[in-house]
Rosetta silent file (secondary structure, phi, psi, omega in degrees, C-alpha in Angstrom):
SEQUENCE: MVVNLTNSPTFDEASLAFFQASMDNLLAAAEKAGIGHFVILSIVGVDQVSGLDYYRAKTLQEDLLKAGPVPYSIVRATQFMEFIDSVLSWTADDDTVRLPETLLQPVAAADVAATVAEVAAGAPLNGTLDLGGPDTYPLDELGRITLAAKGDSRTVTVDNNAGVFGAVTDAVLTTKDGARIAPTRYADWLK
SCORE:     score description
SCORE:     0.000 S_00000001
   1 L     0.000  144.148 -179.948    0.042   -0.037   -0.027 S_00000001
   2 E  -117.519  133.464  172.765    1.117    3.618   -0.717 S_00000001
   3 E  -125.044  112.683 -175.118   -0.381    6.464    1.246 S_00000001
   4 E  -104.808  105.195  177.612    0.628    9.732   -0.373 S_00000001
   5 L  -109.185   18.414 -176.505    0.261   12.765    1.858 S_00000001
   6 L   -66.385  158.981  177.519    2.841   14.906    0.154 S_00000001
   7 L  -140.737  146.928 -176.925    2.187   18.469   -0.500 S_00000001
   8 L   -68.956  142.241  178.731    3.557   21.020   -2.822 S_00000001
   9 L   -66.052  -17.417  174.128    5.994   23.568   -1.338 S_00000001
  10 L  -126.423  166.616 -179.345    4.003   26.369   -3.047 S_00000001
  11 L  -120.243   18.004 -178.145    0.341   26.943   -3.738 S_00000001
  12 L   -99.928 -160.349 -175.368    0.951   28.867   -7.028 S_00000001
  13 L   -61.894  -29.735 -179.412    1.170   27.477  -10.668 S_00000001
  14 H   -62.223  -22.401  179.189    4.419   25.539   -9.780 S_00000001
  15 H   -60.337  -27.592  176.867    2.214   23.183   -7.660 S_00000001
  16 H   -66.453  -44.697  174.750    0.999   21.681  -10.880 S_00000001
  17 H   -64.312  -41.409  174.130    4.466   20.461  -11.875 S_00000001
  18 H   -49.230  -53.647 -174.922    4.966   19.186   -8.423 S_00000001
  19 H   -72.320  -34.849  176.849    1.995   16.969   -8.354 S_00000001
  20 H   -61.359  -53.191 -175.741    2.599   15.791  -12.022 S_00000001
  21 H   -62.670  -46.085 -179.734    6.179   14.824  -11.256 S_00000001
  22 H   -65.561  -39.774  176.493    5.437   13.228   -7.793 S_00000001
  23 H   -65.987  -44.657  179.972    2.468   11.282   -9.065 S_00000001
  24 H   -59.912  -45.915 -176.782    4.280   10.022  -12.169 S_00000001
  25 H   -72.582  -38.196 -179.943    7.203    8.716  -10.082 S_00000001
  26 H   -66.499  -43.888  175.069    5.080    7.297   -7.294 S_00000001
  27 H   -58.754  -39.893  175.744    2.651    5.567   -9.682 S_00000001
  28 H   -63.716  -48.125 -177.479    5.565    4.053  -11.620 S_00000001
  29 H   -67.839  -36.427 -179.592    7.231    2.813   -8.457 S_00000001
  30 H   -67.120  -41.438  175.188    3.925    1.432   -7.101 S_00000001
  31 H   -64.823  -38.377  175.902    3.251   -0.485  -10.275 S_00000001
  32 H   -69.651  -27.571 -178.549    6.715   -1.932  -10.460 S_00000001
  33 H   -94.924    1.329  172.065    6.435   -3.084   -6.851 S_00000001
  34 L    73.537   35.651  179.711    3.025   -4.589   -7.432 S_00000001
  35 L   -65.569  137.468 -177.410    1.333   -2.263   -4.878 S_00000001
  36 L  -107.781    0.924  179.092   -2.410   -3.103   -4.556 S_00000001
  37 L  -163.478  124.847 -174.859   -3.746    0.083   -2.995 S_00000001
  38 E  -124.044  122.933 -178.533   -2.717    3.713   -3.459 S_00000001
  39 E  -121.124  134.210  174.485   -4.233    6.394   -1.263 S_00000001
  40 E  -124.715  156.026  179.205   -4.175   10.144   -1.463 S_00000001
  41 E  -104.261  129.967 -173.551   -5.538   12.937    0.647 S_00000001
  42 E  -136.912 -158.808 -169.212   -7.353   15.679   -1.301 S_00000001
  43 E  -129.048  135.901  169.107   -9.882   18.551   -0.608 S_00000001
  44 L   -58.415  134.075  173.105  -13.709   18.415   -0.819 S_00000001
  45 L    75.127    9.624 -174.679  -14.897   20.337   -3.808 S_00000001
  46 H   -54.555  -40.453 -179.047  -11.347   20.732   -5.219 S_00000001
  47 H   -72.769   -2.321  179.642  -12.561   20.079   -8.776 S_00000001
  48 H  -114.630   16.336  176.192  -14.999   22.959   -8.643 S_00000001
  49 L  -129.238   71.817 -175.943  -12.531   25.789   -7.898 S_00000001
  50 L   -76.556   -9.277 -179.107  -10.618   26.126  -11.076 S_00000001
  51 L   -79.409   -5.527  179.028   -9.672   29.657  -10.308 S_00000001
  52 L  -117.884  129.725 -174.602   -7.025   28.643   -7.871 S_00000001
  53 H   -57.742  -43.187 -179.653   -3.734   27.021   -9.096 S_00000001
  54 H   -60.046  -45.567 -178.996   -3.415   24.823   -6.042 S_00000001
  55 H   -64.855  -35.568  169.645   -6.819   23.373   -6.370 S_00000001
  56 H   -59.747  -38.606 -176.892   -6.143   22.696  -10.125 S_00000001
  57 H   -69.417  -38.637 -179.149   -2.982   20.960   -9.106 S_00000001
  58 H   -70.205  -36.923  176.572   -4.828   18.773   -6.480 S_00000001
  59 H   -60.445  -44.970  173.408   -7.428   17.976   -9.154 S_00000001
  60 H   -55.753  -41.576 -178.609   -4.572   16.870  -11.445 S_00000001
  61 H   -62.715  -41.499  178.370   -3.219   14.676   -8.706 S_00000001
  62 H   -61.912  -48.242 -176.648   -6.626   12.930   -8.416 S_00000001
  63 H   -60.601  -38.420  179.406   -6.952   12.580  -12.183 S_00000001
  64 H   -67.105  -40.189 -179.263   -3.488   10.982  -12.516 S_00000001
  65 H   -62.549  -50.522 -177.018   -4.346    8.562   -9.690 S_00000001
  66 H   -63.345  -36.476 -178.735   -7.658    7.574  -11.295 S_00000001
  67 H   -82.303  -12.043 -174.951   -6.038    7.055  -14.655 S_00000001
  68 L   -70.726  176.929 -175.281   -3.092    5.155  -13.150 S_00000001
  69 L   -93.309    5.828 -175.084   -2.433    1.470  -13.080 S_00000001
  70 L  -118.979  135.486  169.252   -2.978    0.835   -9.257 S_00000001
  71 L   -48.379  143.305 -170.526   -6.227    0.400   -7.430 S_00000001
  72 E  -141.809  167.947  169.256   -6.850    3.582   -5.392 S_00000001
  73 E  -142.318  138.479  174.360   -8.795    5.484   -2.783 S_00000001
  74 E  -117.825  125.685  177.748   -9.095    9.260   -2.521 S_00000001
  75 E  -105.290  112.383  171.259   -9.984   10.811    0.872 S_00000001
  76 E   -98.694  124.410  178.235  -11.250   14.382    0.361 S_00000001
  77 E  -117.438  154.780  174.397  -11.400   16.407    3.535 S_00000001
  78 L   -76.653  178.497 -178.055  -12.762   19.848    4.217 S_00000001
  79 L   -52.118  130.871  178.825  -10.579   22.671    5.620 S_00000001
  80 E   -71.506  139.121  176.469   -8.479   21.579    8.606 S_00000001
  81 H   -60.532  -29.831 -175.846   -9.197   23.348   11.846 S_00000001
  82 H   -73.369   -8.327  178.761   -5.555   23.669   12.418 S_00000001
  83 H   -97.407   -9.251 -172.452   -5.301   26.030    9.325 S_00000001
  84 H   -64.161  -33.614  177.464   -7.855   28.540   10.371 S_00000001
  85 H   -63.305  -42.262  178.645   -5.285   30.763   12.136 S_00000001
  86 H   -59.345  -45.929  179.675   -3.233   30.816    8.879 S_00000001
  87 H   -58.721  -45.530  176.189   -6.392   31.732    6.885 S_00000001
  88 H   -61.420  -32.820  179.273   -7.061   34.635    9.190 S_00000001
  89 H   -69.032  -31.855 -179.514   -3.471   35.925    8.868 S_00000001
  90 L   -56.603  -26.728 -172.728   -3.659   36.145    5.100 S_00000001
  91 L  -132.647   31.570 -173.874   -6.039   39.206    5.125 S_00000001
  92 E  -113.781  147.647  170.649   -5.309   40.685    8.569 S_00000001
  93 L  -129.559 -162.954 -173.553   -3.626   43.883    9.804 S_00000001
  94 L   -69.838  -18.303 -173.277   -3.366   45.127   13.400 S_00000001
  95 L  -118.430  -30.498 -163.168   -7.007   46.100   13.763 S_00000001
  96 E  -137.260  146.889  170.132   -9.017   44.187   11.162 S_00000001
  97 E  -120.179  115.918  178.788   -9.398   40.761    9.519 S_00000001
  98 E   -94.992  124.469 -176.276  -11.103   40.816    6.247 S_00000001
  99 E  -137.716  146.121 -179.893  -12.815   37.608    5.286 S_00000001
 100 L   -81.149  172.023  178.681  -15.354   36.446    2.655 S_00000001
 101 L   -87.372   10.658  176.970  -18.618   34.696    3.538 S_00000001
 102 L   -44.382  126.961 -179.077  -17.324   31.478    1.948 S_00000001
 103 E   -83.591  132.309  178.330  -18.858   28.475    3.669 S_00000001
 104 E  -123.990  154.079  175.887  -16.320   26.198    5.417 S_00000001
 105 L  -131.660   80.318 -172.914  -16.847   22.969    7.387 S_00000001
 106 L   -63.488  143.876 -177.543  -13.739   22.659    9.501 S_00000001
 107 E  -131.821  141.296 -178.397  -12.471   19.156   10.383 S_00000001
 108 L   -81.673  139.005  178.714   -9.749   18.297   12.930 S_00000001
 109 H   -55.328  -30.666  179.462   -6.599   16.808   11.474 S_00000001
 110 H   -70.479  -28.895  174.187   -6.756   13.964   13.897 S_00000001
 111 H   -73.933  -36.342  171.433  -10.092   12.989   12.512 S_00000001
 112 H   -63.272  -48.640  175.822   -8.640   13.119    8.935 S_00000001
 113 H   -53.439  -46.928  177.822   -5.681   10.996   10.005 S_00000001
 114 H   -58.312  -43.741 -178.789   -7.983    8.371   11.525 S_00000001
 115 H   -68.684  -42.714 -175.997  -10.002    8.217    8.345 S_00000001
 116 H   -65.824  -47.712 -179.555   -7.050    8.050    5.947 S_00000001
 117 H   -55.713  -45.079 -178.490   -5.637    5.220    8.154 S_00000001
 118 H   -65.402  -45.318  177.564   -8.914    3.292    8.077 S_00000001
 119 H   -60.021  -46.308 -178.907   -9.263    3.710    4.291 S_00000001
 120 H   -62.212  -27.786  176.365   -5.690    2.639    3.737 S_00000001
 121 H   -79.637  -12.364 -174.805   -6.265   -0.476    5.790 S_00000001
 122 L   -97.629 -173.680  173.352   -9.313   -1.373    3.793 S_00000001
 123 L   -70.279  153.798  174.489   -9.937   -2.516    0.207 S_00000001
 124 L   -58.901  139.103  176.781   -9.392    0.098   -2.488 S_00000001
 125 L   -84.415  -22.811 -175.105  -12.449    2.249   -3.031 S_00000001
 126 L    46.148   39.667 -176.912  -11.605    2.954   -6.654 S_00000001
 127 L  -172.784 -162.019 -172.967  -13.469    6.156   -5.749 S_00000001
 128 E  -123.229  137.158  169.540  -13.665    9.025   -3.289 S_00000001
 129 E  -113.468  130.739  179.689  -14.722    9.303    0.258 S_00000001
 130 E   -98.818  134.177 -179.073  -15.627   12.857    1.403 S_00000001
 131 E  -130.351  128.935  179.836  -15.006   13.857    5.099 S_00000001
 132 E  -139.971  164.199  173.674  -16.087   17.018    6.782 S_00000001
 133 L   -74.569  168.444 -174.382  -16.470   18.417   10.292 S_00000001
 134 L   -74.807  -11.146 -174.110  -19.933   18.445   11.997 S_00000001
 135 L  -128.680  140.312  179.115  -20.553   22.233   11.603 S_00000001
 136 L  -106.221  137.956 -179.079  -20.682   24.604    8.668 S_00000001
 137 E  -142.465  143.952  166.505  -19.770   28.299    9.087 S_00000001
 138 E   -63.921  142.765 -172.434  -19.416   31.343    6.849 S_00000001
 139 H   -61.892  -38.015 -175.201  -15.634   32.056    7.007 S_00000001
 140 H   -64.429  -35.736  179.691  -16.247   35.559    8.456 S_00000001
 141 H   -66.622  -44.438 -179.775  -18.309   33.963   11.338 S_00000001
 142 H   -59.284  -41.839  178.625  -15.489   31.306   11.830 S_00000001
 143 H   -62.676  -45.827  174.236  -13.116   34.211   12.056 S_00000001
 144 H   -59.291  -52.351  179.016  -15.216   35.941   14.846 S_00000001
 145 H   -56.444  -43.762  178.169  -15.474   32.727   16.768 S_00000001
 146 H   -64.112  -48.082  179.978  -11.811   32.083   16.528 S_00000001
 147 H   -62.941  -49.086  177.242  -10.704   35.556   17.509 S_00000001
 148 H   -53.322  -39.833 -175.856  -13.174   35.589   20.469 S_00000001
 149 H   -73.606  -22.905  177.505  -11.905   32.242   21.762 S_00000001
 150 H   -94.884   -0.184 -176.036   -8.320   33.620   21.706 S_00000001
 151 L    73.599   19.797 -177.111   -9.128   36.904   23.323 S_00000001
 152 L   -93.527  126.261 -170.475   -8.195   38.762   20.162 S_00000001
 153 L   -90.164    7.133  175.516   -9.987   42.095   19.868 S_00000001
 154 L   -61.261  152.867  177.845   -9.576   42.600   16.066 S_00000001
 155 E   -98.564  142.265  176.604  -12.719   43.153   14.146 S_00000001
 156 E   -94.356  134.995  177.257  -13.800   40.935   11.323 S_00000001
 157 E  -122.906  143.963  171.959  -15.181   42.671    8.263 S_00000001
 158 E   -77.576  121.563  177.637  -16.803   40.963    5.311 S_00000001
 159 L  -139.891   98.693 -172.865  -14.843   41.223    2.118 S_00000001
 160 L   -76.824   13.000  171.836  -15.923   38.610   -0.440 S_00000001
 161 L  -118.180    6.477 -176.713  -12.853   39.155   -2.501 S_00000001
 162 L   -77.982  129.596  167.383  -10.389   38.753    0.373 S_00000001
 163 L    70.540 -176.197 -176.503   -7.803   36.037    0.446 S_00000001
 164 H   -61.442  -39.451  179.986   -7.741   32.663   -1.297 S_00000001
 165 H   -68.702  -13.233  176.881  -11.306   31.840   -0.307 S_00000001
 166 H   -68.710  -17.755  176.796  -12.647   34.887   -1.993 S_00000001
 167 H   -84.354   -2.168 -176.387  -12.250   32.872   -5.221 S_00000001
 168 L  -102.663  136.692  179.538  -14.684   30.230   -3.945 S_00000001
 169 L  -117.879  162.172  175.955  -18.443   30.514   -4.476 S_00000001
 170 L    55.423 -144.546 -178.334  -21.390   28.900   -2.936 S_00000001
 171 L  -110.076   34.739 -173.030  -20.867   25.828   -0.712 S_00000001
 172 L   -64.369  -19.029  179.965  -18.441   23.918   -2.855 S_00000001
 173 L   -97.001   14.463 -179.818  -15.973   23.306   -0.049 S_00000001
 174 L  -115.785  156.108 -173.074  -18.610   21.688    2.179 S_00000001
 175 L   -74.240  159.763  175.447  -19.655   18.027    2.066 S_00000001
 176 L  -115.914 -178.742  178.936  -22.826   16.712    0.420 S_00000001
 177 L   -52.053  139.328  179.593  -25.103   13.868    1.146 S_00000001
 178 L    99.308  -10.816 -176.786  -23.315   10.600    1.615 S_00000001
 179 L   -77.957  161.801  173.525  -20.139   12.129    3.183 S_00000001
 180 E   -91.372  143.110 -174.786  -18.670   10.916    6.400 S_00000001
 181 E  -116.805  120.217 -175.770  -19.019   13.534    9.127 S_00000001
 182 L   -79.624  158.666 -169.572  -16.111   13.551   11.805 S_00000001
 183 L   -83.245  -15.880 -168.916  -17.022   13.878   15.422 S_00000001
 184 L   -81.369  124.334  175.844  -14.841   16.808   16.586 S_00000001
 185 L   -88.850  141.400 -174.127  -16.723   20.198   16.818 S_00000001
 186 H   -58.170  -45.674  175.461  -14.755   23.333   16.183 S_00000001
 187 H   -50.417  -39.784 -178.949  -15.896   24.908   19.536 S_00000001
 188 H   -72.643  -42.806 -179.573  -14.545   21.875   21.307 S_00000001
 189 H   -59.356  -40.448 -177.722  -11.335   21.858   19.366 S_00000001
 190 H   -62.832  -36.798  179.176  -10.750   25.487   20.176 S_00000001
 191 L   -64.226    0.000    0.000  -10.865   24.658   23.954 S_00000001
């Protein structure tokens, strides 16, 4: 079995070349070694956000795996709870955090790791399993909740063009019917 959790060192156009090269190399090695299950971690809704280079690169990674010679499983997760502070920092100054109203469904990395391990230990899905956290929030609300929990007095203002998630419309980064819902709630994780 191969579990590929590698990530591009950049989130720009260079990430396409990274995923192309890494998947070409790993798939060739997996086929040569007779590997019977290849698992990757991806992002819920990744194929619906063509305006972001990194999301196009992750979609390429999925497509290469699907077209490859090895039985596979794709685990798509929603935004990790552990990344919310970074998301807030992208559009923040000393007084204000500008965030779009993009819907996110934060999931704990520990819940993702457990799901990837379970999928890897099982039979290949030759398909995709979506995983999300139990609650969905507009990103601006998630920002307010996060800042309040940390005692941060900055103000969150809605700017639907701010940051990476300004390029995302509707609820494409949230799970749909049939997805697995992880148990950890964001409010509990913050504590």
